[in-house]
C-alpha positions, 0 to 999 in steps of 0.5 A: 495947746503947748507953746513950742519954740526953736532953741535960737529964740532963747536969745530973747530971754526977757520975752521968754520970761514974760511968756512963761509967767503970763501963760503959766505953762511949760514952754517946749524948746526944740533943737533941729526939730526935736524936743530938747528943753522945757522952760517954765516959771519958778512958780510953776516949777514949785507947783510941779514939784509939790504935786510930785511930792504928794504923788510920791507920798501916795505911791509910797503909802500904797506900796506900804499897804500892799506889803503889810496889809495894815491900815492906820486909823486917821485920827491916830495918825494925825495925833502922832503927826501933831505931837511930832511937829507941834509938841 
């Protein structure tokens, strides 16, 4: 169940910080009864950002495959990446 708080509760910054770190899920902040902000711990944000980067890479790879219809051999791809990043 999502955590929802009114915007006036943002005055209690230490309590909200503790809640965000303890629950490790977004806290939804409402203003005049409507969704306005989302607060989360830095760790949770980094996790969301990493997942987004992975999802974006998969989407780009699928789009490239649809355009070219060419698959790349995994062994060859890993060899190229290893050479590029590790010499």
